[in-house]
Structures are given as C-alpha cells and as structure tokens.
N, C-alpha and C positions, 0 to 999 in steps of 0.2 A: 504493499499500499504506500502510495506517495504521500509526502507530507503536505503537498500543495499541488494545485492543478498545473499541468504543463501548459504553455501558451498554445500549443496545438491541440490540446485536448482539454476542454473548459470544464469538465466535471468528472467526478468519481462514478463508478458503477458498482452496484451491490454485488458482493461476492455470492456465488451460488454453491450450494453443497454438491459434491461430486455425485452423491447418490442420496436416496431418500433416508438411508439408515444413518448417514453421518450426522452427528450432533455437533454444532459449532457454538462456541461461546459468543456472547455479545460483542466482546472486544475483538473478535476475529472477523466481524462483519465490516462491510463498507456501506456507506450511505451516499446518496447523491447530493453533492454540494457545488452549486455554481458559484464561482469565486466572486463575482460581482455582487452577489446577494449577501455576502458575509460583511459585517460591519467594517469600514475601511480603516478604523483605528486599530484593528488587530494586525499590527505590523509583522508579526511572526508568520502570518498566513499570506499576506499580500506582498510584503517586501522583505523576505527573509535574509537578504544580503545587504539590507540598508543599514543606515546609521542608527536609527531608532531601535531596530531589532537588536543591534549589538549592545545597546544600553540595557535592554532587558536581559540579554545573555550575561552581561556583567553582573547584574543583580543576582541572577541564577547562580553564577559561579561563586559569588560570595556566601550564598546560602548553603551551597554544597560544601564549601570549605568548612562551615560551621558544623558540618555533619561528617567528621572524618571516618567514623565507623561504618557509614553507609547504611545505617538502619532505616527502615520505613519511617517517614515523619509526616505529621499533619501540620499544616500552615494556614492560619487565618489571614485573610487579606481584607482590610476594613479601612475606614476613614472616620474623621470626626463627625462630618455632616455630608449630606448628599451633594452630588455634583463635583466631586474631587477626582473621579476616575478610577474608583477602586475595582469596578467590575472589568474594565478594560485591562487594568494591570493584572488582575487575577487570571483573566484569559490568556494574556500574553505570556505571563510567567509560567502557567501550566503548559502551554505550548513549548516554551524554551526548555522546561524540564523533560518533556517528552522527547526532545531531540537526543538526550543522552542515551548512550548505548545500554541496553538491558534495563532501561527505566520506563516502566509502564506507570501512568499518572492518571489520576481521576480529579475532575473539578466538580465540587459540590456547590450548587446554588443554594445557600442557606438563608437567602433573603426572601423569607416567606411573605413579607409585606409588599415589596416591589421587585419581584423576580425578573431578571432580564438576560440571563446567560443564554437561554434558548433563542430569545429574540435576536441577540447579537450574532449568534451562529446560524440564524435563519432556519431554525428547527421548530417544529410544532410542539406545543406544550403537552406533555405526557405525565403520567403519575411519577412521583419522584420522592424527595426527601420526606415531606409531610406524610406520605403514605407508608414509608418505612417506619417513622416514628410512632405512628398510630397503629402499627402492627397489621396493616392491610396487605403487605406483600414484603417478601424478603428483598434486601437491597440487590442481591445478585440478579433478580429478575428485572429490576428497573434500570440498571446500568445500560447506557447506550453510547455508541460511537459518536464523537464530537466532530468527526470530519477531518481529523488531523491525526497523523500516525502516532500510535501508542497512547492516544489521549481518549479517555472515556468521560461521560458526563452523567451526573446524577442531578436532574433538574429539581426545581423547588417542589413540584408535584401539585396535587390538588389544593386549591385555596382553602384556608381555615379561618374561622372567625377570630380567634385570639391566638396568634403564633406562640406567645409566651407560655401558654398552657401545654403546648406540644413538646417544648424543649426541656424534657426532664434530663437531669444529669446521667441517670442510669441508661437511658436510651441512647444518648449521645456517646457515652463511653463504649457501648456495645457497637454502635455503628462504626466508630472510628477503628475499633479493634478489628472488625471484620474487613474493613477497607484496607487496612494496613497489611493484612494477610495477603492481599491481591496486588497491591500497588506499592511502588517505591515512595511515591509522594501523593499526599491527599491535600489539594488545594481548596480552601473553603471561602467562598465569597459571602460575606455576611452584611447585614444592614449597617449603616453608620452607628457609631458608638453612642453619640449624645441623644439622638431621638428615641432610642429603644435600649433595652437590656440585652437583646439577642446576641450582639457582638461579644459582650463581656462573658456570657455564658459559654459560647464556643471558644473564646480565647482561653478561658480557665481550663478547658479540657484538651486543647490542642497543644502540640509540642512547641509552637512559636507563633508570634503574631507580627504582621507587617502593616505599619500605619502608612497610608497614602496621603500625601499632602500636595495640594495644588497651589503652586507658587502664585502670589498676588491675588489669590482668591480666598485661600484658607486664612482664617484669623488666628494669630498666635495664641490668643486666649482660648479658643476652642480646641486647638491642637493640644495645648498643655493639659487641658481638662480631660481630653480623650485619653491621653497617656495616663493621667492619674486614675481615671475610672478603670482602665485595663489593668493596671498594676494592682489596684485595690481589689479587683476581682480574682487576682491570682494569675493573670496572664503573663506569659514570658515574651515581652516585647523585644524583638530582635532588632528593630530600627525602623526608619521611615524611608519612604520612597517618594521623592519629590518629582512632580510632573510639571510640564510647561515651562521649562528653564529657557529663557529667551537668550539668544546669542550663543547657544550651545549646540548647533547643528550645522551641516555643510551648507545650508542655504544662506546663512549669515557669515560663515567663516569657512572659506574653501580649503583651508588647511586641515579640516576635519574630515574632508572627503577622502576615501581610499578605495575606489572602486576596483572591481576585478578587471584584469586585462584580458581581452579575448585574443585567441591565437592569431587571428588575422590582423590584429593591431600591433603585434610584436615585430 
C-alpha cells in the first residue's frame, strides 16, 4: 500500500481477498481516497517532501528519542482553546509516526463534542470510540484504515448527550491497553483543555501529552492555564508544538529550501 497517491493514479483501490475463506484484518485493507478531497493542511499526505512535512518529522523524531526502549506509547494532542490546530497536528504527527519502519499507528478521535478527524480525511462517520466505551462493540471491530500506510483510525463514534459520563477511567485504561497491544503509537486527538475536562482525563491516562499553541492567536494566559490544568490532572506534559511561525518557511527565506534534485537536472 502506498503512503500517498501517485500523480498518475489519483486514488487507492480496496484490496480484495484472494478467496472467500481468507480473513483479513481491518489494517490490511485499502480504502478509496481521492487526494484532492483530503484536507490540504495534512502536509504529510499532500507534500511529503516539503518543508512543513519535515517540521512534523522533526517533532516525531524528538518524541521517538524520548522513547529509547521503543515501547508502545499513547500520546494526547490537545490545545488550550479551539482553533489552534490540534487536530491537524495530531493527524500529521500520526502519519509521520506511521512512516517509521515496523511502526503501526492508530489515531483516536477522542473529541466527542466536535469530532473532525473523519471529516479531515474525507471519510464517512461510523461507530467508534463512544461505542467502544459504552460496550456496544469491541475496539478491534471498529478500527478502520485512514488512507495512509500503516495508519488506522478509531473515529469518535455515535454522538452522546454527555461525553463526560462516557469517559470512565477504567474504560479508558482498558482501551489504551488493547490498542497498545496492536500498535506502536496511539495518537489521541482530544477537545481543548479549558472548555471541557475531557483532555485532562485522557492526559492523565496516556503516556504523554503535547500542547499545540498557535502563534499570535493563543493567549499566554490561556496556554499557561492549560499547562496547569494538565499537570494538576496528572498528565505528563512533554512539551508544546507551536504553529504558524512567520518567516520560518522557504516562501519567506529561500535558504530554508532544499528540494530534491531530479536526475535530468544533474
């Protein structure tokens, strides 16, 4: 399975079992993904050799360095308030982790209030996290290909009236345990920290938390308060990921460009 569409072949095709008796796992299947329909900010999908994709890989490499034993890890990606780019960061980071050899990754949309991972990937909403936590289906049945090599998705699932009532510590611990048995990394996109308690609950159960901060939009007071809340809840805050840095890309400084040389140009 290719990690992205080839320019001459604009979509993936679903893998067919060789015979009726063959049983395939969800992660062994392909789904149809037209590249123009996937959110343009998912740079690992659209521009895997670009400058912005390399910045995501730099973040990935730092996180991997913090895990020298290579044990399966769960990572919450969140922000202080909405609109800071946490979901885009989570999706790109999950794709970057899935690039690593022998690394199968799952992205969990734990934002039961405003789920968006399926929308960003142009996938239909299906049963997912809420259904697992409510005991309606085992997590293994609801994992689905995300349209990127070695990356699976567990969507937010069926809408619930009060997400806080679904997020019991025991259910979350069991979910993370089962996912870490199958995947090297579990990336969890949660709601923002300050508007709800959901991010703090997941942060306390995960191995680490990454706080996304949008430059010139995020208020220092809100970011500091988010850090305090996560730490008070028992979360292991690994650091912050700052988005929208101006003047830090090849469009504003040509010295940052380092494009691949084609054979015909040599």
